C-alpha positions in Angstrom: 82.9 19.2 24.3 85.1 17.0 26.3 88.7 16.0 25.7 91.1 13.4 27.0 94.8 14.0 26.8 96.8 10.9 26.5 100.6 11.5 26.2 100.9 13.8 23.2 97.4 13.0 21.9 94.3 15.1 22.4 91.1 13.1 21.8 88.0 15.1 20.9 84.9 13.2 22.1 82.8 15.8 20.3 79.2 16.2 21.3 76.3 13.9 21.1 75.8 10.2 21.6 78.4 7.5 21.4 77.2 5.8 18.2 79.3 2.8 17.3 81.0 4.6 14.4 82.1 7.3 16.8 83.5 4.8 19.3 85.3 2.9 16.5 86.8 6.2 15.2 88.0 7.2 18.7 89.5 3.8 19.3 91.2 3.8 15.9 92.6 7.3 16.6 94.6 5.9 19.6 95.5 2.7 17.8 93.2 0.4 19.9 91.3 -2.4 18.3 87.7 -1.7 17.6 86.8 -5.2 16.3 84.5 -6.1 19.2 82.6 -2.8 18.9 82.4 -3.3 15.1 81.1 -6.8 15.5 78.3 -5.5 17.7 77.6 -2.4 15.7 73.9 -3.1 14.9 72.9 -3.9 18.5 74.8 -0.9 19.9 73.3 1.4 17.3 69.8 0.1 18.2 70.5 0.7 21.9 71.6 4.4 21.2 68.6 4.9 19.0 66.2 3.6 21.7 67.9 5.7 24.3 67.4 8.8 22.1 63.7 8.0 21.6 63.2 7.6 25.4 65.2 10.8 26.1 63.0 12.8 23.6 59.7 11.5 25.0 58.9 9.0 22.2 56.6 6.2 23.2 58.5 2.9 23.3 57.0 -0.4 24.1 59.1 -2.8 26.1 57.8 -6.4 25.7 59.8 -7.7 28.6 62.7 -6.9 30.8 64.5 -9.9 29.3 64.4 -8.1 25.9 67.1 -5.8 27.2 69.3 -8.4 28.7 71.1 -8.8 25.4 71.8 -5.1 25.3 73.1 -5.1 28.8 75.4 -8.1 28.1 76.9 -6.5 25.0 77.4 -3.1 26.7 79.2 -4.6 29.7 81.3 -6.8 27.4 82.2 -3.8 25.2 83.1 -1.7 28.3 85.2 -4.6 29.7 87.0 -5.3 26.4 87.8 -1.6 25.8 89.0 -1.2 29.4 91.4 -4.2 29.0 92.6 -2.8 25.6 93.1 0.7 27.1 95.0 -0.7 30.0 97.2 -2.8 27.7 97.8 0.2 25.4 98.8 2.4 28.3 101.1 -0.3 29.7 102.9 -0.9 26.4 102.6 2.6 25.1 101.1 1.2 21.9 99.4 4.5 21.2 102.8 6.1 20.6 103.7 3.8 17.7 
């Protein structure tokens, strides 16, 4: 297990994959908006599922590299949005309220 201590909080990342529900729960635990993750829940869940299939040796056909461009765009946007929200929360101490 891995943990992150933020001020007086200890966040348990648990084990396993970062399914959208897990990310949303973690964000909500530290009072950070999870609306963007929630809005992309299906695409993110599909990506984690595909990653699991590949990791466990399941055959997976990729029709084209472009098929994954949508996944890449959403993942980078989620990472960017969460980073901005985390930075704002740390700057304003919003997680303490």
